[in-house]
C-alpha positions in Angstrom: 216.4 -9.1 25.7 215.6 -5.5 26.3 214.2 -5.2 22.8 211.3 -7.5 23.9 209.8 -4.4 25.7 209.9 -2.4 22.5 207.0 0.1 22.0 206.3 -1.5 18.6 205.2 -4.8 20.1 201.4 -5.3 20.6 201.2 -7.9 23.3 197.7 -9.0 22.4 198.9 -9.7 18.8 201.9 -11.7 20.1 199.7 -13.8 22.4 197.2 -14.4 19.6 199.9 -15.8 17.3 201.8 -17.6 20.0 198.6 -19.6 20.7 198.7 -20.8 17.1 202.4 -22.0 17.4 201.6 -25.7 17.0 199.6 -25.2 13.8 201.9 -23.0 11.7 202.8 -25.8 9.4 199.3 -27.3 9.1 198.4 -26.3 5.5 194.7 -26.8 6.2 194.8 -25.0 9.6 194.6 -21.4 10.6 197.6 -20.5 8.5 196.3 -22.1 5.3 195.9 -18.7 3.6 199.5 -17.9 4.4 200.7 -21.1 2.8 198.8 -20.3 -0.4 200.1 -16.8 -0.4 203.7 -17.9 0.1 204.7 -18.7 -3.6 203.9 -15.2 -4.8 205.9 -13.7 -1.9 208.9 -16.0 -2.5 208.9 -15.2 -6.2 208.7 -11.5 -5.7 211.6 -11.4 -3.2 213.7 -13.8 -5.3 213.3 -11.9 -8.5 213.8 -8.4 -7.1 216.8 -9.4 -5.0 218.3 -11.1 -8.1 217.8 -7.9 -10.1 219.4 -5.7 -7.5 222.3 -8.0 -6.6 223.0 -9.2 -10.1 221.9 -12.8 -9.7 220.2 -15.3 -12.0 216.8 -16.2 -10.6 216.8 -19.5 -12.4 220.0 -20.6 -10.7 219.8 -23.4 -8.2 220.7 -21.1 -5.3 220.1 -17.6 -6.5 220.3 -16.0 -3.0 223.5 -17.8 -2.1 225.3 -15.9 0.7 222.9 -13.1 1.0 222.0 -12.2 4.6 218.2 -12.0 5.2 216.3 -11.1 8.3 212.6 -12.2 8.4 210.9 -10.0 11.0 207.8 -11.6 12.5 208.9 -14.9 11.0 206.2 -16.9 12.8 206.8 -20.6 12.3 209.2 -20.1 9.4 206.8 -20.4 6.4 208.8 -17.8 4.5 212.2 -18.3 6.1 212.5 -21.9 5.0 212.0 -21.5 1.2 214.5 -18.5 1.3 217.0 -20.7 3.1 216.6 -23.3 0.4 217.4 -20.6 -2.2 220.8 -20.2 -0.5 220.1 -17.2 1.8 221.6 -17.0 5.3 218.3 -16.4 7.2 217.7 -14.9 10.6 214.1 -15.3 11.8 212.8 -12.9 14.5 209.5 -13.3 16.4 208.6 -12.0 19.9 206.4 -15.1 20.5 208.6 -17.8 22.2 206.4 -20.7 21.5 206.3 -19.7 17.8 210.1 -19.6 17.7 210.3 -23.0 19.3 208.0 -24.4 16.6 210.0 -22.7 13.9 213.3 -24.2 15.3 211.8 -27.7 15.5 210.5 -27.6 12.0 213.7 -26.3 10.5 215.7 -28.9 12.3 213.4 -31.6 10.9 214.0 -30.2 7.4 217.8 -30.1 7.9 217.9 -26.3 7.5 220.3 -24.0 9.3 218.2 -20.9 10.2 219.0 -18.6 13.1 215.7 -18.2 14.9 215.5 -15.7 17.8 212.8 -14.6 20.1 213.9 -11.0 19.6 212.7 -7.8 18.1 214.2 -5.9 15.2 214.9 -3.0 17.5 217.1 -5.2 19.7 218.9 -6.6 16.8 219.6 -3.2 15.3 220.8 -1.9 18.6 223.3 -4.7 18.6 224.7 -3.4 15.3 223.5 -6.1 12.9 222.7 -5.2 9.3 221.4 -7.3 6.5 221.3 -7.5 2.7 217.6 -8.1 2.7 215.1 -7.2 5.4 211.6 -8.7 5.3 208.5 -7.2 7.0 205.9 -9.4 5.4 202.4 -9.5 6.9 203.7 -7.8 10.1 203.3 -4.1 9.6 199.6 -4.2 10.3 200.2 -6.0 13.6 202.6 -3.6 15.4 201.7 -1.0 17.9 204.1 1.7 16.6 204.3 1.4 12.8 206.6 4.4 12.3 209.0 3.3 15.0 209.0 -0.3 13.8 209.7 0.7 10.1 212.4 3.0 11.3 214.2 0.1 13.0 213.6 -2.2 10.0 215.0 0.4 7.6 218.0 0.9 9.8 218.7 -2.9 9.5 219.2 -2.6 5.7 222.8 -2.5 4.6 223.9 0.1 2.0 222.9 -1.3 -1.4 220.4 -3.6 0.3 216.6 -4.1 0.1 213.6 -4.1 2.3 210.4 -5.9 1.4 207.1 -5.4 3.0 203.7 -7.0 2.5 200.6 -5.6 4.1 196.9 -4.6 3.6 195.6 -1.3 2.2 193.1 0.6 4.4 190.2 0.8 2.0 186.5 -0.2 2.3 187.2 -3.1 0.0 189.9 -4.4 2.3 187.4 -4.2 5.2 184.9 -6.2 3.2 187.3 -8.8 1.9 190.1 -9.1 4.4 188.0 -8.8 7.6 184.3 -9.6 6.9 185.0 -12.0 4.1 188.2 -13.7 5.2 187.5 -13.9 9.0 183.7 -14.0 9.3 182.3 -15.5 6.0 184.9 -17.8 4.6 186.7 -18.3 7.9 190.1 -18.4 6.2 191.5 -16.7 9.3 190.7 -16.7 13.0 188.3 -13.9 13.9 190.2 -10.9 15.3 193.3 -11.5 13.2 193.2 -8.1 11.7 192.2 -4.6 12.9 191.1 -2.4 9.9 192.4 0.8 11.6 195.9 -0.7 11.5 195.9 -1.3 7.8 198.3 0.9 5.9 197.9 2.7 2.6 200.8 2.5 0.1 201.4 6.3 0.5 201.7 5.9 4.3 204.1 2.9 4.0 206.2 4.8 1.4 206.5 7.9 3.7 207.6 5.7 6.6 210.2 3.9 4.6 211.5 7.2 3.1 211.8 8.6 6.6 214.1 5.6 7.3 216.4 6.5 4.3 215.0 4.1 1.8 213.6 4.6 -1.7 210.5 2.6 -2.7 211.3 1.1 -6.1 208.2 -1.1 -6.6 204.6 -1.5 -5.4 202.8 -4.6 -6.5 199.3 -5.7 -5.6 198.4 -9.3 -4.8 194.9 -10.7 -5.6 193.2 -14.1 -5.0 192.3 -16.3 -8.0 189.3 -18.4 -6.8 189.5 -20.7 -9.9 193.1 -21.7 -9.0 192.7 -21.3 -5.3 195.9 -19.3 -5.4 197.3 -15.8 -5.2 199.0 -13.8 -8.0 200.8 -10.5 -8.5 198.6 -7.7 -9.9 198.4 -4.0 -10.5 195.4 -3.9 -8.1 196.7 -2.6 -4.7 193.2 -2.1 -3.2 193.5 -4.9 -0.7 196.8 -6.8 -0.5 200.1 -5.4 -1.8 203.9 -5.7 -1.5 206.6 -3.1 -1.8 210.4 -3.3 -2.4 212.6 -0.5 -1.1 216.3 0.1 -1.7 219.0 1.7 0.4 221.5 3.3 -2.0 225.1 2.2 -1.5 
């Protein structure tokens, strides 16, 4: 797996998440925030993919037959619900213990997901292309953002989509995503995020456009403390998602 030596991999980040492998599916554990965040991610991906590919989001399997690659899939928290919507999912993560945990959980759920301890650079070098490419909560953890997004963009088929979710680099994100989430509320293990790796929407758009994609939507995501849940918003000051399209 020559791609495992890719310049985009931050080995400290890989080790940090690999150490959490056994707890990816503990909804009250270190990934609790990710589990609460998941419904808004799934809905965003489903609805935009259905719009672009002419599907009915209310159908039982609206993503039936679409090929999806989930980069930095972790334990499969996002990969599994997309597989249940009918997508043919490939999950990539450079952390071997994490991939093993994802494989075991999917097998227990009776889901056929192709999990690989590989990088997107290696997969792209092998010629694979996908209808939908996901870079969700991973952009802020790579060592070479531009190189990573170039490879991710290359993986998008003509007519396909790339989705990314990340954190804006603002003083508010420092206060909420690092000080608040890691040190005060302890939603996340300390050291999960590095504020200097956060990405503004403008920077993300420029990187994706350099990869030949057109950003078609940018949507903020905010926490609702009353419902203990996340929702889509026009506020992109902290968390946000983007959809980008490669024209056929």
